[in-house]
N, C-alpha and C positions, 0 to 999 in steps of 0.2 A: 519554428521554421526547417524547412528542411533544405538543404544544398546540394542544387542539382550537380551533375558533372561539369567541367570546366569549361568542355568544349561545345558552344552551343552552334548547332547542326542547323545549316539553310533548311527553310523550309521547300519543299519539293514540289512543284503543283503536278498532281493528276492526271491533268483534263487534256491530255493533248488528242483525242476524238471526243470533242465535247460532253465527254462523262463524267462520272466521280468514282473516287476508290470508297466504297462503303464497307464500314466494320458490319459483320453480318450478323448482328445482334445487338441490345441495350448497352450504351455508354454514359452511365453517370457518376458521377466523383465527387468525393467529398475527403476530408483529410484523416486519417484514419492515425489513430493515437501510438504513441513507440510501447518499444516493448524493452523490459528492461535487460532481458537476458536471453539467451537464443541454446537450446538443449539439440545438440547434433544425435543423430539416431543414423540408422545403415537403411540404405534402398536395396529391397530385392526388386529390381526391373524384368518381368520375363520380355527376352532377347532372342529375336531370329532374324541373324544376319545373313541368311542364305540367298542365293541370289534366284529370283523367281523365275520359275518355267516359262522359256517364251518359245513354244513350241508351236508351230503351225495349228489351230482347230478354231473351233467356234465353240462357246458357251450354251447350253439352251436354258441352263438359269443357274442365277446366284445363291440360291435360296439356302444351301450349305453353309456357303460364306456368311449370311446374315444372320443367320442359327448361330454362327460360331462366335460373330464381332457383336452385335448388335445388345445383347446384356452388358457389356462393358459400356456401352455409351449411354449416359445419365441425361437427365434434365437438369439445370441450375436456373434457379430462380434467385433475384434479389431483391434486397427492399430498400430501398434508399431515401431517405430525408429530404424533402424537395423545402425549398424556398421561396417565399414572393416577391420578385425582384421588383416588381412594380411594372413591371412591361404585361400587357393585356396577352394573355391566351399563351404565354410561351414562360416554361421556369427559368430558360435561361437568358430570355431577353429576348431581340430583334434577330431575326434568322434561325432561332432556335425549332421554329414550327416545325420548318422543312426537314433538319435534323431527324426530331423525334417522328416523324410522320414516317421515315424510312422503315423507321425500326416496328410501329404500331398500327401504319397502316392512316386511311383518311378519317378512321375512326378516332384516331387521336383529338381532334378537337370539334367534334360533333357535324361535319359537314358532309358525311359521307349519302346521307338522303336528304339534307336541304330543310328538314326540320326543326335543330336543335342548335341553339343558341351555345357560341363558345363556351366550354365547358370549364368549371371554376375546379382547380388544382386540389387535389387531396395532401394534406401535411407528408405522404407518404405514396413512394412509385414503384412499382414491381416495375423488372426487367427479368428476361427471361434469355439465355443460352443454354450451351451444353457443353462434355465434359467426357473426359476417357476418364476409364479407370486403371492405373497404370500399376499398381499392386495390391495385391490379394487382401491387402493389409489395409486401406481405405485410401492410397495416394491417388488423388483426380488429377489430369492434367487441363486447362482449359487457358481462355486469352484474359490475360491483363484486365481490358476494357470490359469484359465481362465482371468482374467483382469488384473492379476498384470502386472506392467508395462504399460499399456494401455492408448496411450495420448488421444485417442478417442475409445467409445464406444459405440455403437449402437444398439437397441433392432428393431426386427422386429415380430409383430405378427402373428397368424395364418392369420388374416383376412387382410393381407398384410401392415397395417398400420406401419410404422415408426418412430423411438425416439430417440433420444440424450441421451443416460443415464449418470448419473452422479454415481461415486464410492463412496457409502456411507462408507463402511469401509471394513475391510479384519483381517481374522485371519489366518495367514500361519499354525499355529498348528495346526488346525482342516479343512484346506483347504476349508475354506466357506468364502463366499465373501456377501455382500449386496449392489445393484445398483439401481438407484432409477429412473423410467421414471416420464415425467410432464403428469399426466393422470388420469382420475377418471372414475370409474363403469367398472375398467377390470374385465377381469375375472379368479379369485383369486382361487387356486387348496384349497381346505380344508387341514387342518394338521391332521394327525392320531397319536395315542401313537403308538408309535413303539416299544416301550416294549413289546406290547402285539400281535408284529409279533410273528409266530412261522415257523419253516420248514415245509416246504411242502405247504406254502400258496400261493395263484397263485398271482402273479405280471405282470406288466405290465412296461415295459423302454420307455420314451419318449422321442425324443430327434431329434438332424441334423446331421446323424451321415455323415460323408465328407462331411459336406455343401449343399447335394443333396435337402434336404428339410425333412419337420418332419416327423419322422416314427416311426411305434411302432412295439414292440415288445413281445414275453410273454413267460412265464416259471416259478419257483417256488423260493421262498427262499432255498437256498442250503444248507446255516449256518447260525449264529450270532455270533455277539462279536468277530469277524475276525480282528488279529491286524498284526503287521511286515510286515507294507507297507513302514515304511519310515517317517510318520508323529509323532508329538509328541501325539498326544490325537486320539486313532483310538478308533472305534467299530463297524466295518463294518458288511453290510449288505452284504452276497454273494451270486451272484443268478447268476443263469445259462439265463437269458431273454439275449439274445444278445445286447451285448454295444459294440460300435467303436467308433473311433476318430470321434469326434464333439459331442458325445451324454453328455462329460461332461457337468454337471452344470443340467443337465435334468431330469425329473420327474420319479421317482421307487414310483410305487403306487398299491394299492391292490385291490381286484374284485370287490372295490364299487367305484373306483375312487381317494381314499384319496391318500395320500402324503406319504409314511413312509420311503422314501432316498433319496438322490441328489446322482445320478450319477457321480460316481468320478475316477475309476480306473478299468485296467482289467490286469488278468495274462498272458502272452502269449508271444507263441515264436517269431509271424510274424509281431505283431502288430496289428492286428484286432483281432473277436471275438475268442472264443476257448470255451465259456463255462464256465468262471470263473471272474464276473464283482462283482465288489463291491459299494457301497453306504453307506455314509454316513446317520447315523439314522435321519430321521425327530426331533426326542427330542433334539437331539446334534444340529444341525442345527436350531431350532426354540431358542434355549438358546443364542446360538452364536448369532444370528439376532436381538434378544431382547436386549444384551448389546450393540451390534455396535449401533444400530441406537439412542438409549436412552443415551448412555454412552459416544459413540464415540471409544468404547475400550471394550474389553473383559477381565473382572477380573476374576482369578481363586486362588483359594485356595495353601497355601504352607504351608507343614507339615514337611519338613529337614529332610527328612530321605532318605540314598540309601536303595533302594530296589530289590528284584530279585527272581524269581520264587522258588520253591520246588522240587527238583530232587530225585529221588528215594534214591540215596545216601544220600543227607540231610536229608533225610526223617528219614532214619534209624539214622544217627547219632543224631539228636535230637528230636530220641524216638515219632516221630509224626505216628499218625495212618493212614493219609492220608497227598495226596500233597497238600490238601486245604489251603489256604492262601497264606500271604508274609513274605517272611520272611527280617528283617529288618540286613541290614549288617554295615552299620553307622550312625550315627547320628552326624547332623550339630550342632557344638557348638551355643550356645544362638540362639537355634531353637525353635519355637513350638513343637517340638518333646523334646526335650533336658530339657524344664520349666515340661513338662509333666509328666517326667519320665520314657520313653520310651527309650530301651537298643536297643544295639546291638545284637542281637542272639534270639529278640523277633520275634513272629512270629503272626502277626497282623490278626485274623480270622473275627473282625467284624467292620465297620467302621461306626459310625454315626446310629447304628441298621440296617444296611447289609452287608450281610454276604457277606466275601471277598474271591473271588474264586482263583484271581490269582495277581500278582506286576500290571501288565496291569489296572485290574480292580479298586485296590485300588487306582491306581494312576488318573484315573477318577474320582470316587468315592471323593478324597480329591480336585481336581480343581473344581466340584461342589459345595463345603462349600462356602456361601458367606464369605470373610473375615474378624475377629471380634466375629465371631461364635463360640463358643464351643461344642463340639460333644464329644460323648463316643466312645475311642477305644478301642475294648476288644483283649487281646494278650494271648498268651501261653507261660508263661517263666519258666523254671526249670521244666516240667510236671505240672504246674496249672496256672489256666488262673486266669486274674485280669482283670478289668476294670479302664480307667484311661480316665480324662478328658482333650483334648486337645483346646485353643483356638488358632485357625486357621489365619494363618498370609495371606496378599496376596503376590502371587508368586513376588519377587525381580526382578525388571526389566522392570516389566509389563507397569508401567505410561511412564517411559522414551521412551519405545521402540515406544509406541501408538505413541504421542508426536511426533517423531523423523518421525515418518514412515505414517504418517496421509496424506490421497490423497486429493489432491484440483487441481482441473486444473488452478484456479486462484489466487491461494495465492501467497507470495512473500516468498523464502527461504535466510534467510541472514546467513548461517550455508556455513562450510565446508566439506570436506570430503564426500560430499553426493552420495549415493551408497556403504558404505561402514559400514558393521556392525561389533562390535566388544564384546565380555564379559570379564568377571573378569577372571583373569589367576587361579583360583582354581586348587583344586586337579582333580577335573572331566576333566575341559580342557586340565591341563598336560596329562592326558590319553588319552584324545579323539587328541592331535595332537600331541602328544610325544613330550613334551618339558621336558627341563631339569630344576632340581629344581631351579638351582642358576640363572635362567633367570628372571628380573620381567618386568611387564608393563601390557598390554593386549593385547588380542590375537583377529585377524582379523578370522572373521567366516564369511565374506561374501562379494566381492567385485563384484559388479555388470560391466557384460563385457563392459558395454558401456561408463563408468565413467571413468574421467579423471582419478581415483587414478590406474581402471586398466591399461589407459595408461603409467603411471607414473611406474609401473610395480608393484604394490602391489599385493600380494596373500594373498589368504586364507593359514591358518597359523604363516601366520608373526604375529611377536610380536611388537607391537609400544612400543618403551621406549620414547619417546618424541615428544612432539607437540610443534613446536617454541620455542625448546630449555628449554621446562618443562618438568621435569617427571611426566609420568605418570601411576598411581595406580591402578585407577581403573574404568570401563566402564562409569560409569555416572561421572567421571572427564573427560576424553575425550571426551563425548557431550560435557560439560561445555566448554573445550577451543575449540571447534568448530560451539559454535552458538553467534553470534552476533559480526560477526570480520568484518572489513573493509578491512583487504589484504585476497583477494582470492587465492593466493597461500599461501601453508602450506608447511615448511619442517616438516618431522619425521626421528627419527632416529629407524631404524628397525633392529630387531635382525632376522636373518635368516640362518638355516643351520652352527650354529654353531660359526656367528661371526656379528658384527652389522656394518651396513651403512647409511647413509642419502641417500632420498628419498625427493624430490622436486613435489609435488600436484599441478597443476597450472589449477585453475575453473576459472580464467578469461573471457577464451572466451566464456563460457558460461552463461555468462551474468548473 
């Protein structure tokens, strides 16, 4: 079992213009087994943080830039074991046909020419994405959803060389993953300072759309600081450079051939490019990569507040001159925020010396603080400003989640309820899953579709009240009860739809 972060994020609809946010590549998942230990290594990233030249002029050709960068962008193919769920034609059940067709086209179910019947699925499905060589000794950046659940990951270089890659670490909250190939003197792409990117800068997107081979498209930076795409930590660069399925994990580079972002998603009605693509900023990708390689997990700061953006109505009620800042709606008891004196109704104007524009920006800044550091927080309270000192803690649940979700193809997993994610049943979780106050236990946030737990009927939103007849109160307690057990069958008492029932999850057949 893996324990999710304690705070359950609310789902955000990204359909404001009747479109849909599409991850620009395959997103197949199953549970990876835990890794017993992690070896720290040093990263030697090529970094070039000089501002880009913005002198007026035109480019007759980007060929020199492409020749410089293209060898550092790779094709990533994954092999994923699929399971028949009993739903006709779709490995994931109702509604999944459209999802997979976005990535594999109409040929996915054989209806492209009207002659074929719905296809039977092979036990193994292939996914195709892209990656960016970050170091000469084989560390490669890609998206989490490219390699999530992959039993095998293979990398193909532009010169035709092929390697089997190892998943070093994944961070679902930012959709960044790091893979490694055993090679030296690889053509690493230099990394720019993405904070210096400006709207209007010329960019090139390089990747493997639809698996047809490496492709380069060009455009400009359409916007920066985009969010509301469904991830916990977002600060997307928006571009009109054509990004299509298979481009995911590929490079977004500036006119000098430096990495400014990892292509991740598109906003589209059809699943193909419509001129609105999103890339994770290189600075965020670099920070996540460094943490995954050095520590085996991503450590984020925790403040302990519920925050929201300031609407015009709220600005009027709180006598604010503008809508800049983040409004604190609630403070978690015994949290760093409460200990520092932060209160509900405070408007955070600055955090750690940086101006706060909105709640998303504050969340990113808090996450970037090293746990244990004390930072200044400037707030507006009762028409007066004051600065408080906050000692930031580590995000609750981070260590447990990392240990339970570490990837290794060779490690032995002695736990049970693999493929199940849970979180504490706090107020946020109750609101998220609409659970009554009298229910006790831990709420299920994820059930991998190919897991024994899914076969037993466990679903997202279920509340696990007992594990093997022992009451469960916290996610950490649930994880402990599923570690190092001899019996691979687990008896669960589960609350759902107003009542409790027992479920037996049998993992003995999985070895």
